[in-house]
C-alpha positions as a Markdown table, in Angstrom:
| # | Residue | x | y | z |
|---|---|---|---|---|
| 1 | Met | 93.4 | 100.6 | 88.7 |
| 2 | Ser | 91.9 | 103.9 | 88.3 |
| 3 | Val | 92.0 | 106.6 | 90.8 |
| 4 | Phe | 88.5 | 106.1 | 91.5 |
| 5 | Ser | 88.8 | 102.2 | 92.4 |
| 6 | Asp | 91.9 | 103.4 | 94.7 |
| 7 | Ala | 89.4 | 105.8 | 96.8 |
| 8 | Ile | 86.8 | 103.0 | 96.9 |
| 9 | Ser | 89.5 | 100.5 | 98.0 |
| 10 | Asn | 91.0 | 102.7 | 100.6 |
| 11 | Tyr | 88.5 | 105.3 | 101.7 |
| 12 | Leu | 85.0 | 104.0 | 101.2 |
| 13 | Ser | 85.5 | 100.2 | 102.3 |
| 14 | Pro | 83.0 | 100.6 | 104.9 |
| 15 | Ile | 80.0 | 101.1 | 102.2 |
| 16 | Lys | 82.1 | 99.3 | 99.2 |
| 17 | Asp | 79.4 | 96.1 | 99.6 |
| 18 | Leu | 76.6 | 98.8 | 99.2 |
| 19 | Leu | 78.4 | 100.3 | 96.3 |
| 20 | Asp | 78.7 | 96.8 | 94.8 |
| 21 | Asp | 75.2 | 95.4 | 95.4 |
| 22 | Pro | 72.9 | 95.8 | 92.4 |
| 23 | Thr | 69.8 | 96.2 | 94.5 |
| 24 | Val | 70.9 | 99.1 | 96.4 |
| 25 | Ser | 69.7 | 102.2 | 94.2 |
| 26 | Glu | 71.0 | 104.8 | 96.6 |
| 27 | Ile | 73.2 | 105.3 | 99.6 |
| 28 | Met | 72.4 | 107.9 | 102.4 |
| 29 | Ile | 74.8 | 109.0 | 104.9 |
| 30 | Asn | 74.1 | 110.9 | 108.0 |
| 31 | Gly | 77.5 | 111.3 | 109.7 |
| 32 | Ala | 79.7 | 108.5 | 110.4 |
| 33 | Glu | 77.7 | 106.2 | 112.4 |
| 34 | Glu | 74.1 | 106.3 | 110.5 |
| 35 | Ile | 73.8 | 104.9 | 106.9 |
| 36 | Phe | 70.7 | 104.3 | 104.8 |
| 37 | Val | 70.0 | 102.7 | 101.6 |
| 38 | Glu | 67.2 | 102.4 | 99.4 |
| 39 | Arg | 65.7 | 99.0 | 97.9 |
| 40 | Lys | 62.9 | 98.8 | 95.4 |
| 41 | Gly | 61.9 | 102.3 | 96.4 |
| 42 | Leu | 61.8 | 101.6 | 100.3 |
| 43 | Val | 64.4 | 103.0 | 102.9 |
| 44 | Tyr | 66.4 | 100.6 | 105.3 |
| 45 | Lys | 69.2 | 101.5 | 107.7 |
| 46 | Val | 72.2 | 99.3 | 107.6 |
| 47 | Pro | 74.8 | 98.4 | 110.1 |
| 48 | Asn | 77.5 | 100.1 | 107.8 |
| 49 | Lys | 79.7 | 102.5 | 109.6 |
| 50 | Phe | 82.6 | 104.9 | 109.0 |
| 51 | Gln | 85.2 | 104.5 | 111.9 |
| 52 | Asn | 84.7 | 108.3 | 112.8 |
| 53 | Glu | 83.7 | 111.8 | 111.2 |
| 54 | Ala | 87.4 | 112.4 | 110.3 |
| 55 | Ala | 87.7 | 109.2 | 108.2 |
| 56 | Leu | 84.1 | 109.9 | 106.8 |
| 57 | Leu | 85.3 | 113.6 | 105.2 |
| 58 | Ala | 88.7 | 112.0 | 104.5 |
| 59 | Ala | 86.9 | 109.4 | 102.0 |
| 60 | Phe | 84.7 | 112.0 | 100.1 |
| 61 | Arg | 87.8 | 114.6 | 100.0 |
| 62 | Ser | 89.5 | 111.6 | 98.3 |
| 63 | Val | 86.5 | 111.2 | 96.0 |
| 64 | Ala | 86.1 | 114.8 | 95.5 |
| 65 | Gln | 90.1 | 114.8 | 94.1 |
| 66 | Ser | 89.4 | 111.9 | 92.1 |
| 67 | Val | 87.2 | 113.6 | 89.8 |
| 68 | Gly | 88.9 | 116.8 | 89.9 |
| 69 | Arg | 86.7 | 118.9 | 92.3 |
| 70 | Val | 87.5 | 120.3 | 96.0 |
| 71 | Ile | 85.4 | 120.1 | 99.0 |
| 72 | Asp | 86.5 | 121.9 | 102.2 |
| 73 | Gln | 85.3 | 124.8 | 104.5 |
| 74 | Asp | 85.2 | 127.4 | 102.0 |
| 75 | Ser | 83.4 | 125.0 | 99.3 |
| 76 | Pro | 81.4 | 123.0 | 101.8 |
| 77 | Arg | 79.1 | 121.4 | 99.1 |
| 78 | Leu | 80.1 | 119.0 | 96.6 |
| 79 | Asp | 77.5 | 118.0 | 93.5 |
| 80 | Ala | 79.5 | 115.5 | 91.0 |
| 81 | Arg | 79.1 | 112.5 | 88.9 |
| 82 | Leu | 81.5 | 109.8 | 89.7 |
| 83 | Pro | 83.1 | 107.6 | 87.0 |
| 84 | Asn | 81.0 | 104.8 | 87.4 |
| 85 | Gly | 78.1 | 107.1 | 86.7 |
| 86 | Ser | 76.7 | 107.6 | 90.3 |
| 87 | Arg | 75.6 | 110.7 | 91.0 |
| 88 | Ile | 76.9 | 112.3 | 94.3 |
| 89 | His | 76.3 | 115.2 | 96.5 |
| 90 | Val | 78.0 | 116.3 | 99.8 |
| 91 | Val | 77.6 | 118.9 | 102.3 |
| 92 | Leu | 80.0 | 119.5 | 105.4 |
| 93 | Pro | 79.6 | 120.5 | 108.9 |
| 94 | Pro | 78.5 | 123.2 | 110.5 |
| 95 | Met | 75.6 | 123.1 | 107.8 |
| 96 | Ala | 75.2 | 119.4 | 108.1 |
| 97 | Arg | 74.7 | 119.7 | 111.6 |
| 98 | Arg | 74.8 | 115.6 | 112.4 |
| 99 | Gly | 78.1 | 115.6 | 110.5 |
| 100 | Thr | 79.3 | 115.0 | 106.9 |
| 101 | Thr | 76.0 | 114.2 | 104.8 |
| 102 | Val | 76.2 | 112.2 | 101.7 |
| 103 | Ala | 73.6 | 110.7 | 98.8 |
| 104 | Ile | 75.0 | 108.8 | 96.2 |
| 105 | Arg | 72.5 | 108.0 | 93.3 |
| 106 | Lys | 73.2 | 104.7 | 91.8 |
| 107 | Phe | 72.3 | 103.8 | 88.0 |
| 108 | Ala | 70.8 | 100.9 | 86.8 |
| 109 | Lys | 73.8 | 99.6 | 84.7 |
| 110 | Glu | 71.2 | 97.4 | 82.2 |
| 111 | Glu | 69.0 | 99.7 | 79.5 |
| 112 | Leu | 65.3 | 99.7 | 80.4 |
| 113 | Thr | 62.9 | 100.1 | 77.8 |
| 114 | Leu | 59.2 | 100.8 | 77.4 |
| 115 | Lys | 58.5 | 97.0 | 77.9 |
| 116 | Asp | 60.0 | 96.9 | 81.2 |
| 117 | Leu | 58.1 | 99.6 | 82.4 |
| 118 | Ile | 55.2 | 97.8 | 81.4 |
| 119 | Ser | 56.1 | 94.2 | 83.0 |
| 120 | Ser | 56.6 | 96.2 | 86.3 |
| 121 | Gly | 53.6 | 98.1 | 86.5 |
| 122 | Ala | 54.9 | 101.6 | 86.1 |
| 123 | Leu | 52.8 | 102.2 | 82.9 |
| 124 | Ser | 50.1 | 100.6 | 81.0 |
| 125 | Ala | 50.7 | 98.8 | 77.7 |
| 126 | Ala | 48.5 | 101.9 | 76.0 |
| 127 | Gly | 50.1 | 104.6 | 78.0 |
| 128 | Ala | 53.4 | 103.3 | 76.6 |
| 129 | Arg | 52.3 | 103.2 | 72.8 |
| 130 | Phe | 50.9 | 106.5 | 73.2 |
| 131 | Leu | 54.2 | 108.1 | 74.5 |
| 132 | Asp | 56.1 | 106.0 | 71.8 |
| 133 | Ile | 54.0 | 107.8 | 69.2 |
| 134 | Ala | 54.0 | 111.3 | 70.9 |
| 135 | Val | 58.0 | 111.0 | 70.5 |
| 136 | Phe | 57.5 | 110.0 | 67.0 |
| 137 | Leu | 55.5 | 112.7 | 66.0 |
| 138 | Gly | 57.8 | 115.2 | 67.6 |
| 139 | Lys | 55.5 | 116.5 | 70.6 |
| 140 | Asn | 57.4 | 118.4 | 73.3 |
| 141 | Ile | 57.2 | 116.4 | 76.3 |
| 142 | Ile | 58.1 | 117.2 | 80.0 |
| 143 | Val | 58.8 | 114.8 | 82.3 |
| 144 | Ser | 57.9 | 116.0 | 86.0 |
| 145 | Gly | 58.0 | 114.5 | 89.4 |
| 146 | Gly | 59.3 | 114.4 | 93.0 |
| 147 | Thr | 63.1 | 113.3 | 93.5 |
| 148 | Gly | 63.5 | 109.4 | 93.2 |
| 149 | Ser | 60.3 | 109.2 | 91.4 |
| 150 | Gly | 61.9 | 107.9 | 88.0 |
| 151 | Lys | 62.1 | 111.1 | 86.0 |
| 152 | Thr | 65.5 | 110.4 | 84.7 |
| 153 | Thr | 65.0 | 106.7 | 83.8 |
| 154 | Leu | 61.6 | 107.7 | 81.7 |
| 155 | Leu | 63.6 | 110.5 | 80.0 |
| 156 | Asn | 66.1 | 107.9 | 79.1 |
| 157 | Ile | 63.8 | 105.8 | 77.6 |
| 158 | Leu | 62.0 | 108.4 | 75.8 |
| 159 | Gly | 65.0 | 109.5 | 74.2 |
| 160 | Gly | 65.9 | 106.2 | 73.0 |
| 161 | Arg | 62.6 | 106.3 | 71.0 |
| 162 | Val | 63.8 | 109.3 | 68.7 |
| 163 | Pro | 63.9 | 108.4 | 65.5 |
| 164 | Lys | 67.5 | 107.5 | 64.2 |
| 165 | Ala | 67.8 | 110.0 | 61.4 |
| 166 | Gln | 67.5 | 113.2 | 63.8 |
| 167 | Arg | 70.2 | 114.9 | 65.3 |
| 168 | Leu | 69.9 | 114.9 | 69.4 |
| 169 | Ile | 71.4 | 117.2 | 71.3 |
| 170 | Ile | 71.7 | 116.6 | 75.4 |
| 171 | Ile | 72.5 | 118.9 | 77.9 |
| 172 | Glu | 72.9 | 118.2 | 81.6 |
| 173 | Asp | 74.2 | 119.7 | 84.7 |
| 174 | Ser | 75.8 | 116.6 | 85.7 |
| 175 | Ala | 75.6 | 113.8 | 83.0 |
| 176 | Glu | 73.1 | 111.1 | 84.0 |
| 177 | Leu | 71.2 | 110.5 | 80.9 |
| 178 | Gln | 72.4 | 107.4 | 78.8 |
| 179 | Ile | 70.3 | 107.8 | 76.0 |
| 180 | His | 71.1 | 105.3 | 72.8 |
| 181 | Ser | 70.4 | 106.6 | 69.6 |
| 182 | Glu | 72.4 | 106.9 | 66.1 |
| 183 | His | 73.2 | 110.5 | 66.5 |
| 184 | Val | 73.4 | 111.9 | 70.1 |
| 185 | Val | 75.5 | 114.8 | 70.9 |
| 186 | Pro | 75.9 | 114.9 | 74.9 |
| 187 | Phe | 76.8 | 118.1 | 76.8 |
| 188 | Glu | 77.7 | 118.7 | 80.4 |
| 189 | Ala | 77.9 | 121.8 | 82.3 |
| 190 | Arg | 81.0 | 122.7 | 84.0 |
| 191 | Lys | 81.4 | 124.1 | 87.7 |
| 192 | Ala | 84.0 | 127.0 | 88.3 |
| 193 | Asn | 87.1 | 126.3 | 90.0 |
| 194 | Asp | 89.1 | 129.2 | 91.3 |
| 195 | Asp | 92.1 | 127.2 | 92.4 |
| 196 | Leu | 92.7 | 125.4 | 89.0 |
| 197 | Arg | 91.4 | 128.8 | 87.1 |
| 198 | Val | 88.7 | 127.3 | 85.7 |
| 199 | Lys | 85.7 | 129.3 | 84.5 |
| 200 | Glu | 81.6 | 128.3 | 84.7 |
| 201 | Val | 80.1 | 127.0 | 81.6 |
| 202 | Ser | 76.2 | 127.0 | 82.4 |
| 203 | Ile | 73.7 | 125.2 | 81.2 |
| 204 | Arg | 72.4 | 128.2 | 79.5 |
| 205 | Glu | 75.5 | 128.8 | 77.9 |
| 206 | Leu | 75.1 | 125.3 | 76.4 |
| 207 | Val | 71.7 | 125.6 | 75.2 |
| 208 | Leu | 72.8 | 128.7 | 73.4 |
| 209 | Ser | 75.6 | 126.8 | 71.5 |
| 210 | Ala | 73.3 | 124.2 | 71.0 |
| 211 | Met | 71.1 | 126.2 | 69.0 |
| 212 | Arg | 74.1 | 127.0 | 66.7 |
| 213 | Leu | 74.7 | 123.1 | 66.3 |
| 214 | Arg | 71.8 | 122.3 | 64.1 |
| 215 | Pro | 69.7 | 120.1 | 66.4 |
| 216 | Asp | 66.4 | 118.4 | 65.5 |
| 217 | Arg | 65.8 | 118.1 | 69.1 |
| 218 | Val | 67.2 | 119.1 | 72.4 |
| 219 | Ile | 67.0 | 117.7 | 75.7 |
| 220 | Val | 67.7 | 119.6 | 79.1 |
| 221 | Gly | 68.2 | 116.8 | 81.8 |
| 222 | Glu | 67.0 | 118.5 | 84.4 |
| 223 | Val | 65.5 | 121.9 | 84.3 |
| 224 | Arg | 65.8 | 123.8 | 87.8 |
| 225 | Gly | 67.0 | 127.4 | 86.8 |
| 226 | Glu | 66.9 | 130.1 | 84.2 |
| 227 | Glu | 67.5 | 127.7 | 81.5 |
| 228 | Ala | 64.0 | 127.1 | 81.4 |
| 229 | Leu | 63.2 | 130.1 | 79.5 |
| 230 | Asp | 65.7 | 128.4 | 76.9 |
| 231 | Leu | 64.3 | 125.3 | 76.8 |
| 232 | Ile | 60.9 | 127.1 | 76.3 |
| 233 | Gln | 62.1 | 129.0 | 73.4 |
| 234 | Val | 63.8 | 125.9 | 71.8 |
| 235 | Met | 60.4 | 124.2 | 71.7 |
| 236 | Asn | 58.7 | 127.4 | 70.3 |
| 237 | Thr | 61.1 | 127.6 | 67.4 |
| 238 | Gly | 60.8 | 124.6 | 65.3 |
| 239 | His | 62.5 | 122.0 | 67.3 |
| 240 | Asp | 59.6 | 119.7 | 67.8 |
| 241 | Gly | 59.8 | 116.7 | 70.2 |
| 242 | Ser | 62.2 | 118.4 | 72.6 |
| 243 | Met | 62.2 | 117.4 | 76.2 |
| 244 | Gly | 63.2 | 117.9 | 79.7 |
| 245 | Thr | 62.3 | 117.2 | 83.5 |
| 246 | Val | 61.0 | 119.4 | 86.0 |
| 247 | His | 60.5 | 118.8 | 89.8 |
| 248 | Ala | 56.4 | 119.2 | 90.2 |
| 249 | Asn | 53.6 | 117.5 | 92.1 |
| 250 | Asn | 51.1 | 117.2 | 89.2 |
| 251 | Pro | 50.9 | 118.2 | 85.5 |
| 252 | Leu | 49.2 | 121.4 | 86.4 |
| 253 | Asp | 52.0 | 122.3 | 88.9 |
| 254 | Thr | 54.3 | 121.5 | 86.2 |
| 255 | Cys | 53.3 | 124.6 | 83.8 |
| 256 | Thr | 53.5 | 126.9 | 87.0 |
| 257 | Arg | 56.8 | 125.5 | 88.0 |
| 258 | Leu | 58.2 | 126.4 | 84.8 |
| 259 | Glu | 56.8 | 129.8 | 84.6 |
| 260 | Ser | 58.4 | 130.4 | 87.8 |
| 261 | Leu | 61.6 | 129.3 | 86.4 |
| 262 | Cys | 61.3 | 131.3 | 83.3 |
| 263 | Leu | 61.0 | 134.4 | 85.3 |
| 264 | Ile | 64.1 | 133.9 | 87.1 |
| 265 | Gly | 66.7 | 136.2 | 86.5 |
| 266 | Asp | 66.7 | 139.4 | 84.5 |
| 267 | Thr | 64.4 | 138.6 | 81.8 |
| 268 | Arg | 62.5 | 141.4 | 80.5 |
| 269 | Ile | 59.6 | 139.3 | 79.1 |
| 270 | Pro | 56.3 | 140.2 | 80.6 |
| 271 | Pro | 54.6 | 137.4 | 82.9 |
| 272 | Asp | 51.7 | 137.1 | 80.9 |
| 273 | Ala | 54.0 | 136.4 | 77.9 |
| 274 | Ile | 55.8 | 133.9 | 79.6 |
| 275 | Lys | 52.7 | 132.0 | 80.6 |
| 276 | Lys | 51.7 | 132.0 | 77.0 |
| 277 | Met | 54.8 | 130.8 | 76.0 |
| 278 | Val | 54.8 | 127.7 | 78.4 |
| 279 | Gly | 51.2 | 127.1 | 77.4 |
| 280 | Ser | 52.3 | 126.7 | 73.6 |
| 281 | Ala | 55.9 | 125.1 | 74.0 |
| 282 | Val | 54.7 | 122.3 | 76.1 |
| 283 | Lys | 52.3 | 119.6 | 74.6 |
| 284 | Ile | 52.7 | 116.3 | 76.7 |
| 285 | Ile | 53.4 | 116.2 | 80.5 |
| 286 | Val | 54.5 | 112.8 | 82.0 |
| 287 | Gln | 54.1 | 112.9 | 85.9 |
| 288 | Cys | 55.8 | 110.2 | 87.7 |
| 289 | Ala | 55.5 | 109.8 | 91.2 |
| 290 | Arg | 57.2 | 107.1 | 93.8 |
| 291 | Tyr | 54.2 | 105.6 | 96.1 |
| 292 | His | 54.1 | 104.7 | 99.8 |
| 293 | Asp | 54.7 | 101.0 | 98.7 |
| 294 | Gly | 58.1 | 102.1 | 97.2 |
| 295 | Gly | 56.7 | 101.8 | 93.4 |
| 296 | Arg | 57.5 | 104.3 | 91.0 |
| 297 | Arg | 54.8 | 104.5 | 88.4 |
| 298 | Val | 53.3 | 107.1 | 86.1 |
| 299 | Ser | 50.5 | 108.8 | 87.6 |
| 300 | Tyr | 49.4 | 110.9 | 84.9 |
| 301 | Ile | 49.9 | 111.4 | 81.0 |
| 302 | Ser | 48.3 | 114.9 | 80.1 |
| 303 | Glu | 48.1 | 117.6 | 77.4 |
| 304 | Val | 48.8 | 121.1 | 77.6 |
| 305 | Leu | 46.2 | 123.2 | 75.5 |
| 306 | Gly | 47.5 | 126.6 | 76.2 |
| 307 | Val | 46.0 | 129.1 | 78.4 |
| 308 | Asp | 42.5 | 130.2 | 78.7 |
| 309 | Asn | 40.9 | 133.9 | 79.1 |
| 310 | His | 41.7 | 134.2 | 82.5 |
| 311 | Gly | 45.3 | 133.4 | 82.4 |
| 312 | Asn | 44.8 | 129.4 | 83.8 |
| 313 | Tyr | 46.8 | 126.8 | 82.3 |
| 314 | Ile | 44.4 | 124.2 | 80.1 |
| 315 | Val | 45.5 | 120.7 | 81.3 |
| 316 | Lys | 43.5 | 117.6 | 79.9 |
| 317 | His | 44.5 | 114.2 | 81.4 |
| 318 | Ile | 44.7 | 111.4 | 79.0 |
| 319 | Phe | 45.7 | 108.5 | 81.1 |
| 320 | Arg | 46.0 | 108.3 | 84.6 |
| 321 | Trp | 47.1 | 105.5 | 87.2 |
| 322 | Val | 43.8 | 104.4 | 89.5 |
| 323 | Gln | 44.8 | 102.5 | 92.7 |
| 324 | Thr | 42.0 | 99.7 | 93.3 |
| 325 | Gly | 43.3 | 97.9 | 96.2 |
| 326 | Lys | 46.4 | 96.8 | 98.3 |
| 327 | Asp | 48.2 | 93.3 | 98.7 |
| 328 | Ala | 47.9 | 92.2 | 102.1 |
| 329 | Lys | 51.2 | 90.0 | 102.0 |
| 330 | Thr | 53.4 | 92.3 | 100.2 |
| 331 | Gly | 51.8 | 95.5 | 101.2 |
| 332 | Lys | 52.4 | 96.7 | 97.2 |
| 333 | Tyr | 49.3 | 98.9 | 95.7 |
| 334 | Ile | 46.9 | 97.1 | 93.4 |
| 335 | Gly | 45.8 | 99.2 | 90.4 |
| 336 | Glu | 46.5 | 100.0 | 86.9 |
| 337 | Met | 46.8 | 103.2 | 84.5 |
| 338 | Val | 43.5 | 103.7 | 82.6 |
| 339 | Pro | 42.4 | 106.5 | 79.8 |
| 340 | Cys | 40.5 | 109.6 | 81.1 |
| 341 | Asn | 37.7 | 109.7 | 78.1 |
| 342 | Tyr | 40.0 | 112.5 | 76.3 |
| 343 | Val | 40.8 | 112.5 | 73.0 |
| 344 | Pro | 44.2 | 114.5 | 72.3 |
| 345 | Ser | 44.1 | 117.5 | 70.1 |
| 346 | Phe | 46.5 | 115.9 | 67.7 |
| 347 | Phe | 44.7 | 112.6 | 67.1 |
| 348 | Ser | 44.2 | 113.3 | 63.5 |
| 349 | Asp | 48.1 | 113.4 | 63.0 |
| 350 | Ile | 48.1 | 109.6 | 64.6 |
| 351 | Val | 45.3 | 109.0 | 61.9 |
| 352 | Val | 47.2 | 110.6 | 58.9 |
| 353 | Asn | 50.5 | 108.8 | 59.7 |
| 354 | Lys | 48.4 | 105.8 | 60.1 |
| 355 | Leu | 49.9 | 104.6 | 63.3 |
| 356 | Pro | 47.7 | 101.6 | 64.9 |
| 357 | Phe | 46.2 | 103.9 | 67.9 |
| 358 | Pro | 42.7 | 103.7 | 67.8 |
| 359 | Arg | 40.3 | 106.4 | 69.2 |
| 360 | Ser | 38.5 | 103.7 | 71.5 |
| 361 | Thr | 42.0 | 103.2 | 73.2 |
| 362 | Phe | 40.8 | 106.6 | 75.2 |
| 363 | Thr | 37.4 | 105.5 | 76.5 |
| 364 | Thr | 37.5 | 105.3 | 80.4 |
| 365 | Pro | 36.6 | 101.5 | 81.4 |
| 366 | Asp | 33.0 | 101.3 | 83.0 |
| 367 | Trp | 34.3 | 99.8 | 86.3 |
| 368 | Val | 36.3 | 103.4 | 86.6 |
| 369 | Glu | 33.4 | 105.2 | 86.4 |
| 370 | Lys | 31.7 | 102.8 | 88.9 |
| 371 | Leu | 34.5 | 103.2 | 91.5 |
| 372 | Glu | 34.4 | 107.0 | 91.0 |
| 373 | Gln | 30.7 | 107.3 | 91.9 |
| 374 | Ala | 31.3 | 105.2 | 94.9 |
| 375 | Asp | 34.0 | 107.0 | 96.1 |
| 376 | Ala | 31.7 | 110.0 | 95.7 |
| 377 | Ala | 29.0 | 108.5 | 97.7 |
């Protein structure tokens, strides 16, 4: 039995049934006596409890040790990936005022595909086909959205659509992506550990190494710091088809968020130049959202056309999700992804490569225009 399995059996027994339950996607512990889970995008309180705060703290100290990490009063935060692929974050008191606070993000064992997103209603067939074409043509893609909106899942799927002959280097803070392709090179950043005399290896350093390892494309799992500038430079220096994820509320905010992250640190590049770099590097933004009914959907697929004369990003929506109703029995939203009457600037690439995606696919259905007119009235 592995060290991790021992820790599960001996210390995490109060939540072992939740860890084994495939319908549970996330476990949230707010102190020893309050535990919530997420199922199908909705959060529920469960009766599971730890014996006391000491037992809860001991459990996650054991988990930390099993993955070669330390959590104590000097290091009260733990961000780690468990051997089974789950991502864990822990914050200790007194920062966590209600007791040791934990979030365990589980990942589906089965490999999802674009067809799965279509069947679940997260993406339309036309939207999925368009994204497949964008990956094939080597368009730089940013997947944006809030926490738990499905960014990593979608990036996994898009990464798996990269042509097999291309060398793909993946860089992450904590390894979550499980992209299945013929030539994948995964990197994971390393936290410093003074007790073990281990030095930090940052995402920025790994991006610099990746550039010397002949990548065709680079994927940065989650862009949340000054490594944003490195990804933008990768996208602008011939590594077409590179990708990353960013926390943002909509496609326009995604550009602004990337710009802000690029300015973190001691960069000497003027802000106006950074804005132009972001506008020229990012081609497609895929916005993911978790709706109030618990459903995760792609809310927008948009194209970035650079920056206008006033310094504003030019973002055009290609597809968007439109809600048309709500199921009275299940509470689920009813709607579909529709085209926005905008033909992408690279449509000629689709034609030249003889890809089956007619111009008419971008035409907005009449019923959408009538719905918008009714809302305006």
